[in-house]
N, C-alpha and C positions, 0 to 999 in steps of 0.2 A: 524456634528450633533451628540450630545451625546445621549446615550441610557438610558432608564429608569432603575432604580435600584430595582423595585418591584420584590419580589421573593427571594431577597438576604437579609438575616437577619443581624442584627447588629453584632452578633457573627461572622458570615462569613466575614463581612467587617473587623472586628478586626483581623482575621486570614489571611488577605491578599487578599480577593476577591475584585476586583475593576472592573471598566468598562474600555474598551479599550481606549487607549490614543488617537488614531487618526483614528480609523476605522469607516467607514460609515455604519450606522445601520438601517436607516429608523425608523419608529415609531413602534418598536416591544417591547413587554413586556419581561422583563428579566425572568430568570428561576433559579431554584435551581441547582447548579452544581452537576454533578454525581461524580466528582473526587475532592478530596481536593487539588490536585496538580494544578488545574486550578486557575490561579491568576486573570484572567479576564473573565467576562461573556460578550460575544459580540454576541447578538442574530442575527442570520441570518433569513430572511424570507423564505429561500429556503429549505423547507422540507415538508413532508406529512406523512401519516400513513404507518406503516410497514405492510407487508402481509406475513411475514415469521419470524421464530425465528432467533435470532442473532447467527451466527456460523462462521463468518469470520471477521478477523481484517485486514484491507486493508491500506497499507502505500503508500503515495505519496510524491513527492516533488512538490513545488509550481510552479516552472518553470517561475518565474517572477523576475523582477529586484530588488524588495525589499519585505520584509515581509509586510510592510504597504500596498503596492499596492495589494498584494495577499489577505490581510484581507479585503480590500475595495471591491475587486471583489467577494469574498466569501459571502459578506453581501449585495451585490447589487441585488435587486429583478430582474433586467433586465438580469443579467448574467445567471440565472437559474442553478447556481452551488453553492455548499456549502460543508462543511465537519463537522464532530463533533468536531474536535480539530485542532488547529493550533499551531505548536511548532516553536518558533523563534530560531535564531542561538545562542542567549545567554541563552537559556534554558527556557525562559518564555513560558507559555502555556495559550492559550485562548480556552474556550469552546464556540462554535458557535451554536450548535444544541443539544438538549437533546438526550441522547443515546436511549431513547424510541421511538424517531422519525426517519423517513427515510430521511437521508441527501442525497444530489444529487452530488455524487463525482465519482462514477464508470463509468457512461456513458454506452455506448454499450459494454457489457462485458459478460463473461461466465466462469464458473468453475464447473467441474464435472456435466455438463449438466444443471446447473442452470443459468438462464440468467438475473434475476432481482437481481443482486448483491447488489444494494443499499438497498433492503428490508432486507437482511440478514447480513449486515456488519456494522461495525463501521469504519469510515474513519478518518485517521490522515494525515493532510497536514504538511509537514516538509519544512520549508523555505530553499530554495536553488535555485539559478538562473537557474539550469538545463542545459541541453545540448545546448539550444538555446542562453543563455545569459552568458555563462562562467561557466560551470559545475565545481564544486570544492568539496573538501573533506568536510564532515560534521563535525563541531566543536565538541570537546569533551563534552562541556556543553550541547549542543543540543542533542547528542546521549544519554547522561546520563538521560536527561529529557524524551526522547522518550522511553527508557527502563523502567523508573519508571512509565510512563503513561501506557505503554503496560501491565506491570505486574499488575497494578491497575485494568485495564479493564478486564484482564484475571481472576482476582479474582471474578468478578461479572458475568461473562458470560462463558458458556460452549463452548469455542473455542479451538479445538485441535491444536497442534503445526503445523500440515500440512495445516492448514487453516489460518495461518498468512502469508499474501500474499503481493506481489508487485502489483501496478496498472498494470505494464507491464505483469504480469502473467495472469490477467483476460482480458486484452485488447492488446494482442501482435500485433505489427505492428502499431497499432494506438497510443500506449503509450509506453514510455520507462523509466518511473519513478518507484521508486527512483533511479534506475540506478546502474551501476557497482561499483561506489564509496561508495555505502551504505554498512555499516559493518554488514551484516547479521550474520556472524559468532559470532560477539561480542554479538548480541542480543540473539542468541541461547545459548551462554555460560551463559547468565543471565536468561535462562528459557523462552525465547520468540522465538517461531518459530522452524521450522525443519531445521536442517543443517547436512550435512555429509562432511567429508574431501574430497575435489575435487580430482579426479584422476589426476596424474601428466600428464602434456602435453608432448606428444612425437610425432614424425613424423611417418607417416605410412598411412594405408588405412583410408579413410574417406568417408562419404556420402556427396554428394555435390549437389547444385541446378541443376535441369534438370534430375538428375539420376532417373531411374525407377527400380522397381523390388521388390522382397520379402523383401530384407533388409530394403528398405524404408518403406514398410508396417509395418514391425516389429518396426521400430523407431516410426512411427506414433501411433502404438498401445500402446507402452510404454508411450508416451506423454499423450495419452488419459487416461491411468490408473492413471497417476499422477494427472490429473485434467484439462489439457489443452484441448481446443476445436479444436483438430486436426481431419481433415477428412482422412479416410483410403483410399487414392487414389492410393497408390503405386508410386506416383510421388513426387519428391522433388521439390515442387512448391514454389512460393513466400510465401504462407501462412505457409508452413512447416518451411521455413527459418526464418520467423518472430517468430515462436514459439521457435525454437532452440535458436534464439538470446535472447528471454526473459528468457529461462532457463539458459543460460550462464550468463546473467546480474545478476540473483539472486543467482545461485548456482555454477557457474564456471567463476568468473569475471576476471580471469587472462588473458583470451583471448575471446573477444566477436566479433565473425565474422559470426555467422549463419551457420557455417560448423559443421556437426556432426562428429567430429574426435573421435579417440579412447577415449580420456579423457572425452569428453562430454557424450558419450554413457555409459561409465563405471560409471560416476557420476550419470547419470540418473538411472542406475540399483541400485546403492547404495541408492538413494533417495526412490525408490520403496520398497526396503527392509526395510528401516527405517520407511517409512510411514505405511507399513503393521504392524509394531511392535507397533505403537502408535494409530492405528485405534480403 
């Protein structure tokens, strides 16, 4: 089913705005794109009103077998999921929801005590089959498009570098996207997001699951300071391991095992220092 083209001017069509090629869209009215980088307007019915200012940019992978299947799901009213943008492996960008509206992409999530992440974020879905269907590197053209789109969004919204986040950051354990293959360092070099050089991995003392004590409480305290929803239990429980895994996937991807080794803890300290400098 094709989508309506109302809201897109002839000039915009001339400059490359089009409707999605194969995406299921229901009877939704189109809208004016927020970014000139969006080549297709693919209206999703899955959005509502925001209740907070935009201050988070949240990156996902689609985790489906194809980009077309992901687009269809994001535009299906029965799925109750959406995102503002969808970036294909060849670098094409679709906009599905106006930035002024609350897309439904974060799910049950939390960052720095805020739990309605959808209300305060812009969501970008990046086509990749994910860990379930053959996780692979993100193509260069796709990453270049993601960087350009992120930079464009950051020009319009007051989003600090330490609030450019992974889905796994706000929903550790439940989500693991965009995962350890996503090139966060490359984004940061282009001015998108917070990054520090990860501490070198070395053998030695580490905090491990089931461990208890003040050292675990200190780890949990540092995770909370960065933004993660860690409970200060003093017990290295499953929830703590999930958060450490999310931290590693984003900031120390060379080894993702949920173990708070020296490298992970030192990288976390570096992040806290860098975050305080940009706050």
